[in-house]
C-alpha positions as CSV (number, residue, x, y, z in Angstrom):
1,M,8.1,-13.4,-40.0
2,T,11.3,-11.4,-40.1
3,K,12.3,-10.0,-43.5
4,N,15.9,-9.2,-44.5
5,A,17.2,-9.1,-40.9
6,L,20.9,-9.1,-40.1
7,T,22.4,-12.6,-39.4
8,S,23.5,-13.7,-36.0
9,G,27.1,-12.8,-35.3
10,T,27.1,-9.6,-37.4
11,V,29.1,-6.9,-35.7
12,L,27.9,-3.3,-35.8
13,R,30.5,-0.6,-35.1
14,G,29.0,2.4,-33.3
15,K,30.6,5.6,-32.2
16,S,31.3,4.4,-28.6
17,N,30.8,0.6,-28.7
18,N,30.7,-2.4,-31.0
19,Y,27.6,-4.5,-31.0
20,R,27.4,-8.2,-31.9
21,I,24.0,-9.3,-33.1
22,D,22.6,-12.3,-31.2
23,S,19.0,-12.6,-32.4
24,V,15.9,-10.8,-33.7
25,L,13.5,-9.5,-31.1
26,G,10.9,-8.1,-33.4
27,Q,10.2,-6.3,-36.6
28,G,7.7,-3.4,-37.4
29,S,6.9,-1.3,-40.4
30,F,9.8,1.1,-39.8
31,G,12.5,-1.1,-38.2
32,I,14.0,-4.3,-36.8
33,T,15.0,-4.7,-33.2
34,Y,17.9,-7.0,-32.3
35,L,19.2,-8.5,-29.1
36,A,23.0,-7.7,-29.1
37,T,26.0,-8.0,-26.9
38,T,28.5,-5.3,-26.1
39,T,31.3,-4.8,-23.6
40,A,31.5,-2.4,-20.7
41,K,34.3,-1.4,-18.5
42,V,33.9,-1.7,-14.7
43,T,36.4,0.3,-12.7
44,G,37.2,-0.2,-9.0
45,A,39.6,1.3,-6.5
46,L,42.3,-1.3,-7.3
47,G,41.6,-2.0,-11.0
48,E,39.2,-2.5,-13.8
49,L,37.7,-5.3,-15.8
50,Q,35.7,-5.7,-19.1
51,T,32.3,-7.4,-18.9
52,E,29.7,-8.2,-21.5
53,I,26.1,-6.8,-21.2
54,K,23.0,-7.4,-23.3
55,V,21.5,-4.4,-25.1
56,A,18.7,-3.9,-27.7
57,V,19.7,-2.4,-31.1
58,K,17.0,-0.9,-33.4
59,E,17.7,-0.7,-37.1
60,F,15.9,1.7,-39.4
61,F,14.4,-0.5,-42.1
62,M,11.2,0.3,-43.9
63,R,9.7,-3.1,-44.6
64,D,7.9,-2.1,-47.7
65,L,10.6,0.2,-49.2
66,N,14.0,-1.1,-48.1
67,D,16.0,-4.1,-49.2
68,R,19.3,-5.6,-48.2
69,T,22.3,-6.9,-50.1
70,G,24.4,-9.9,-49.2
71,D,26.9,-7.9,-47.2
72,G,24.2,-6.4,-45.0
73,T,23.9,-3.0,-46.7
74,V,20.4,-1.5,-46.8
75,T,19.2,-0.2,-50.1
76,S,16.2,1.9,-51.3
77,P,15.3,0.8,-54.8
78,T,12.4,3.3,-54.8
79,N,11.2,6.4,-53.0
80,R,14.7,7.3,-51.8
81,E,13.7,10.8,-50.8
82,L,10.9,9.5,-48.6
83,V,13.1,6.9,-47.0
84,G,15.8,9.5,-46.4
85,R,13.4,11.8,-44.7
86,Y,12.1,9.1,-42.4
87,R,15.7,8.0,-41.6
88,S,16.5,11.5,-40.5
89,K,13.4,11.5,-38.4
90,F,14.4,8.2,-36.9
91,M,17.8,9.5,-35.8
92,G,16.3,12.8,-34.5
93,E,13.7,11.1,-32.4
94,A,16.4,8.8,-30.9
95,V,18.3,11.9,-29.8
96,K,15.2,13.4,-28.2
97,L,14.4,10.1,-26.5
98,S,17.9,10.1,-25.0
99,N,17.0,13.4,-23.3
100,L,14.0,11.9,-21.5
101,R,15.3,10.9,-18.0
102,H,12.6,8.8,-16.5
103,R,12.6,5.2,-15.2
104,G,9.5,4.4,-17.2
105,I,11.1,5.3,-20.5
106,V,13.8,3.0,-22.1
107,K,17.3,4.4,-21.9
108,V,19.2,5.2,-25.1
109,L,23.0,4.6,-25.3
110,E,23.9,6.1,-28.7
111,V,22.7,6.6,-32.3
112,F,24.9,5.9,-35.3
113,E,24.9,5.2,-39.0
114,A,26.2,2.0,-40.6
115,N,25.3,-0.4,-43.5
116,G,23.6,2.5,-45.4
117,T,21.0,3.0,-42.6
118,A,20.7,4.2,-39.0
119,Y,20.8,2.4,-35.6
120,Y,20.4,3.2,-32.0
121,A,21.4,1.1,-29.1
122,M,19.2,1.1,-26.0
123,E,18.6,-0.7,-22.7
124,Y,17.4,-4.3,-23.0
125,C,14.4,-5.2,-20.8
126,G,14.6,-8.9,-20.3
127,G,11.0,-9.5,-19.1
128,G,9.4,-9.4,-22.5
129,S,6.5,-7.1,-23.5
130,L,3.3,-6.4,-21.7
131,S,1.5,-7.9,-24.6
132,D,3.4,-11.2,-24.0
133,L,2.4,-11.1,-20.4
134,I,-1.3,-10.6,-21.2
135,R,-1.1,-13.4,-23.7
136,R,0.4,-15.8,-21.2
137,K,-2.0,-15.0,-18.4
138,G,-5.2,-14.4,-20.4
139,R,-5.6,-11.1,-18.7
140,L,-4.3,-9.2,-15.7
141,F,-6.0,-8.9,-12.3
142,G,-6.4,-6.1,-9.8
143,V,-3.1,-5.0,-8.3
144,E,-0.9,-6.2,-11.1
145,A,-3.0,-4.4,-13.8
146,M,-3.3,-1.2,-11.8
147,N,0.4,-1.2,-10.9
148,C,1.4,-1.5,-14.6
149,F,-1.2,1.2,-15.5
150,G,0.2,3.6,-12.9
151,Q,3.8,3.2,-14.2
152,I,2.8,3.7,-17.8
153,A,0.7,6.8,-16.9
154,D,3.5,8.3,-15.0
155,A,6.0,7.9,-17.9
156,L,3.4,9.2,-20.4
157,S,2.7,12.2,-18.2
158,Y,6.4,12.9,-17.9
159,M,6.6,12.9,-21.7
160,H,3.7,15.4,-22.0
161,R,5.4,17.8,-19.6
162,H,8.3,17.7,-22.0
163,R,6.0,18.5,-24.9
164,M,6.3,15.1,-26.6
165,L,3.5,12.7,-27.7
166,H,4.1,9.0,-28.0
167,L,1.3,8.3,-30.6
168,D,1.8,4.6,-30.6
169,L,1.1,3.4,-27.0
170,K,-0.1,-0.2,-26.8
171,P,0.9,-3.3,-24.7
172,G,3.3,-4.3,-27.4
173,N,5.3,-1.1,-26.9
174,V,5.6,-1.5,-23.1
175,M,8.5,-3.6,-22.0
176,L,8.9,-5.3,-18.6
177,R,12.2,-5.4,-16.6
178,S,13.1,-8.3,-14.4
179,D,12.1,-6.3,-11.3
180,G,8.6,-5.8,-12.6
181,S,9.0,-2.2,-13.6
182,V,7.9,-1.1,-17.1
183,A,9.6,1.0,-19.8
184,L,8.0,2.6,-22.9
185,I,9.6,1.8,-26.2
186,D,9.1,2.4,-30.0
187,F,9.1,6.2,-30.4
188,G,9.0,5.9,-34.2
189,L,5.8,7.9,-34.4
190,S,6.5,10.2,-31.5
191,K,6.4,14.0,-32.1
192,Q,8.2,16.8,-30.2
193,Y,6.5,20.2,-29.8
194,D,7.7,23.5,-28.7
195,T,6.1,25.8,-26.1
196,E,3.9,27.3,-28.7
197,G,2.4,24.0,-29.6
198,R,4.2,23.7,-33.0
199,A,5.8,20.4,-34.0
200,E,9.6,20.5,-34.5
201,T,9.3,18.4,-37.7
202,S,6.9,19.0,-40.5
203,S,5.9,15.4,-41.4
204,T,2.5,14.1,-40.7
205,I,2.0,11.7,-37.9
206,G,1.2,8.0,-38.4
207,G,-2.2,6.5,-37.9
208,G,-1.1,4.5,-34.9
209,T,-2.5,1.0,-34.1
210,P,-6.2,0.1,-34.6
211,G,-7.9,-0.1,-31.2
212,Y,-5.4,2.2,-29.6
213,S,-5.6,5.3,-31.8
214,P,-8.5,7.7,-31.9
215,I,-10.4,8.4,-35.1
216,E,-8.9,11.8,-35.5
217,Q,-5.3,10.5,-35.5
218,V,-5.6,9.2,-39.1
219,D,-5.8,12.7,-40.5
220,Y,-4.1,14.6,-37.7
221,H,-1.5,17.3,-38.7
222,E,1.0,19.1,-36.5
223,S,-0.8,22.4,-37.3
224,K,-3.6,21.3,-34.9
225,G,-1.2,21.7,-32.0
226,F,-0.1,19.7,-29.0
227,Q,-3.0,17.4,-28.0
228,P,-2.4,14.9,-25.2
229,T,-5.9,13.5,-25.8
230,L,-4.3,11.3,-28.5
231,D,-2.2,9.5,-25.9
232,V,-5.0,9.5,-23.4
233,Y,-7.1,7.4,-25.8
234,A,-4.3,4.9,-26.2
235,L,-3.8,4.7,-22.4
236,G,-7.5,3.9,-22.0
237,G,-7.2,1.2,-24.7
238,T,-4.1,-0.3,-23.0
239,L,-5.9,-0.5,-19.6
240,Y,-8.9,-2.1,-21.4
241,C,-6.6,-4.8,-22.9
242,M,-4.9,-5.5,-19.6
243,L,-8.2,-6.1,-17.8
244,T,-10.1,-8.0,-20.6
245,G,-7.2,-9.7,-22.4
246,E,-8.7,-8.5,-25.7
247,R,-7.8,-5.7,-28.1
248,P,-10.2,-2.8,-27.6
249,P,-12.7,-2.1,-30.4
250,V,-11.5,0.2,-33.1
251,A,-12.5,3.9,-32.9
252,S,-15.0,3.6,-35.7
253,E,-16.9,0.8,-33.9
254,I,-17.1,2.9,-30.8
255,L,-18.3,5.8,-32.9
256,E,-21.0,3.7,-34.4
257,N,-22.0,1.4,-31.6
258,G,-20.8,3.1,-28.5
259,F,-18.5,1.6,-25.8
260,P,-19.0,-2.2,-25.1
261,P,-21.9,-2.8,-22.8
262,Y,-21.1,-3.2,-19.1
263,D,-22.7,-6.6,-18.8
264,K,-19.9,-7.9,-21.1
265,L,-17.2,-6.2,-19.0
266,Q,-18.5,-6.8,-15.5
267,A,-16.6,-10.1,-15.2
268,C,-13.3,-8.2,-15.9
269,M,-13.7,-4.9,-14.1
270,S,-16.0,-2.8,-11.9
271,H,-18.4,-0.3,-13.3
272,G,-16.3,2.5,-11.9
273,I,-13.2,1.4,-13.9
274,A,-15.3,0.8,-17.0
275,D,-16.7,4.3,-16.7
276,C,-13.2,5.8,-16.7
277,I,-12.0,3.7,-19.7
278,A,-15.2,4.6,-21.6
279,R,-14.6,8.3,-21.0
280,A,-10.9,8.1,-22.0
281,M,-11.9,6.4,-25.3
282,Q,-14.7,8.7,-26.2
283,P,-14.9,9.3,-30.0
284,R,-15.0,13.1,-29.6
285,K,-11.8,14.4,-28.0
286,V,-13.6,17.1,-26.1
287,D,-15.5,14.4,-24.2
288,R,-12.3,12.6,-23.1
289,Y,-10.0,13.4,-20.1
290,Q,-7.9,16.3,-21.3
291,S,-4.7,15.0,-19.7
292,V,-3.2,11.8,-18.4
293,A,-3.2,13.3,-14.9
294,E,-7.0,13.9,-15.1
295,F,-7.5,10.3,-16.2
296,V,-5.4,9.1,-13.3
297,R,-7.2,11.3,-10.8
298,A,-10.5,9.7,-11.8
299,L,-9.0,6.3,-10.8
300,R,-7.2,7.7,-7.8
301,V,-10.0,7.0,-5.3
302,P,-9.6,3.4,-4.0
303,L,-11.6,1.2,-6.3
304,P,-13.0,-2.3,-5.5
305,L,-11.4,-4.5,-8.2
306,D,-12.3,-8.0,-9.2
307,D,-9.9,-9.5,-6.6
308,E,-11.5,-7.4,-3.9
309,T,-8.3,-5.4,-3.4
310,E,-8.2,-1.6,-3.2
311,V,-5.5,0.1,-5.1
312,D,-4.4,3.8,-5.2
313,V,-3.1,4.8,-8.6
314,V,-0.7,7.8,-8.2
315,V,1.0,9.7,-11.0
316,D,3.6,12.4,-10.8
317,D,1.9,15.4,-12.4
318,G,4.9,17.7,-11.9
319,P,4.9,21.0,-10.0
320,R,1.4,22.4,-9.4
321,P,0.5,26.1,-8.7
322,P,0.1,27.0,-5.1
323,E,-3.4,26.6,-3.8
324,P,-5.3,29.8,-2.7
325,P,-5.6,30.3,1.0
326,R,-8.6,28.5,2.5
327,P,-11.2,30.5,4.5
328,P,-11.3,29.8,8.2
329,E,-13.6,27.0,9.0
330,P,-16.6,27.8,11.3
331,P,-16.6,26.3,14.8
332,R,-17.5,22.7,14.6
333,E,-20.4,21.5,16.8
334,I,-19.2,19.0,19.3
335,L,-21.1,15.8,18.9
336,S,-22.9,14.1,21.9
337,S,-20.6,11.1,21.5
338,E,-17.5,13.4,21.7
339,K,-19.0,15.2,24.7
340,G,-19.5,11.8,26.4
341,D,-15.9,10.9,25.9
342,S,-14.7,14.2,27.2
343,E,-16.9,14.1,30.2
344,R,-15.9,10.6,31.0
345,K,-12.2,11.6,30.9
346,G,-12.8,14.7,33.0
347,S,-14.9,13.0,35.6
348,G,-12.3,10.3,36.1
349,W,-9.7,12.9,37.1
350,R,-12.2,14.7,39.3
351,W,-13.0,11.6,41.2
352,F,-9.3,10.8,41.6
353,F,-8.6,14.2,43.3
354,I,-11.8,14.0,45.4
355,T,-10.7,10.6,46.7
356,I,-7.2,11.9,47.6
357,V,-8.6,15.0,49.4
358,G,-11.2,12.8,51.2
359,I,-8.5,10.4,52.5
360,F,-6.3,13.4,53.6
361,V,-9.2,15.0,55.5
362,S,-10.2,11.7,57.1
363,V,-6.7,11.2,58.5
364,I,-6.7,14.7,60.0
365,V,-10.1,14.2,61.6
366,I,-9.2,10.8,63.0
367,T,-6.0,12.2,64.5
368,I,-7.8,15.1,66.2
369,V,-10.5,12.8,67.6
370,A,-8.0,10.3,68.9
371,S,-6.0,13.0,70.7
372,S,-9.0,14.4,72.5
373,S,-10.9,11.2,73.3
374,V,-11.5,10.0,76.9
375,E,-11.6,6.3,77.7
376,T,-13.9,5.0,80.5
377,T,-12.8,2.0,82.6
378,P,-14.3,0.2,85.6
379,Y,-11.8,2.1,87.7
380,G,-12.5,5.6,86.6
381,D,-12.1,7.9,83.6
382,Y,-8.4,8.1,82.6
383,N,-7.0,11.0,80.6
384,D,-3.4,10.1,81.1
385,W,-2.6,6.4,81.2
386,E,1.1,7.1,81.7
387,M,0.5,9.0,84.9
388,D,-2.1,6.4,86.0
389,S,-4.2,9.2,87.5
390,A,-7.9,8.7,87.9
391,V,-10.5,11.4,88.1
392,A,-12.4,11.4,91.4
393,E,-15.5,9.3,91.2
394,P,-18.7,10.2,93.0
395,A,-19.4,8.8,96.5
396,W,-22.0,6.4,95.4
397,Y,-19.4,4.6,93.3
398,Y,-17.1,3.8,96.2
399,D,-19.9,2.8,98.5
400,T,-21.1,0.3,95.8
401,V,-17.7,-1.1,95.3
402,A,-17.1,-1.6,99.0
403,A,-20.4,-3.3,99.6
404,D,-19.7,-5.6,96.7
405,T,-16.3,-6.4,98.0
406,T,-17.5,-7.1,101.6
407,A,-20.2,-9.5,100.3
408,A,-17.7,-11.3,98.1
409,Y,-14.8,-11.4,100.6
410,P,-16.1,-11.3,104.2
411,D,-12.6,-11.7,105.6
412,Y,-11.2,-8.6,103.7
413,D,-9.2,-6.3,106.0
414,Y,-9.8,-2.8,104.8
415,A,-7.0,-1.4,107.0
416,T,-4.3,-3.5,105.3
417,D,-6.2,-3.8,102.0
418,S,-5.8,-7.6,102.1
419,L,-7.6,-10.8,102.8
420,V,-7.0,-12.2,106.3
421,G,-4.9,-15.3,106.3
422,D,-3.9,-14.9,102.6
423,P,-0.3,-16.0,102.5
424,Y,0.4,-13.7,99.5
425,Y,-0.5,-10.6,101.5
């Protein structure tokens, strides 16, 4: 239930824009988030127009320490110094958040003071929270779960490269846009560190949310340095919730009883994914993945998920140092199957050329034989049909022919080479 929230229609005057409160989106221990409307100018080549857009406005309001008067002013009846310190931190973290340029992190428009407290206006993601999506569906399956995980991991890795810890990652702090992309929100517990690992503010960090915060976060101080393993634990818990639809066990339960048995999880995830989540949520930080990128690389190999789909999870880990030159690889032994392929390809070309050469040689041989051949006829052997010249035959040939002719034609006149009485002759 929302306590002491601004009423609908209230107008907040920021440094750059005015914001009309429409409704309450949610309330936490340190603030109230509203859906609001503001105007924006759109300029074209021939003119400009004013249009209304929806934004989210977060108000610094400590639920247990602040109160509100009838005109909307926020008061601090007790612990004013503590409230003032956290309000300054709220505004400082909003400025740091505005410097993070990543699609997976909500965009901040401006930060300003009004009504005795602080506000910042930011991008409104109209798809609701990841927690709402899990509640509606029961749990997420395969591709959808790993797609969300990859985007969250990418944004978290980007934050770590800029020396910032989120410290309150959970499905309720992941918003969904209408196009399905995600954006991290609620940086109230986040901490910025310098290159030496020192926090830029001296306050202790919050304990986070049970189930998503490791056991050491409760008594963690900035003096212990920049430790991404705090967020790695929360990332593992977020993936656990997506795949099971349940809040992960609190850190003390894992410490006492170990990670939930796999036979309970096998209906929701493969053993490979369960192994990765179990390592990310180890009670001892030295036993966890030491970075988000290392966690992602463990899941980067295509994994068989519950819907039998293989997914590659890829995260931008920033520039990496050049790899050392690799030694030359030894000559690889050609396998018999590869030899067979090569020999079949080579033998095909060889037979093609052999066939062409054979045809060519055959044509030449046939031509030579034809030009030198002698044809035998009943009238003699002719070498030159055009000249119609016959080679002289032996005497026995003519005697045989004459005898055959006389027997067949007794009236044949050899002097005239004609049959006697034949009218044609």
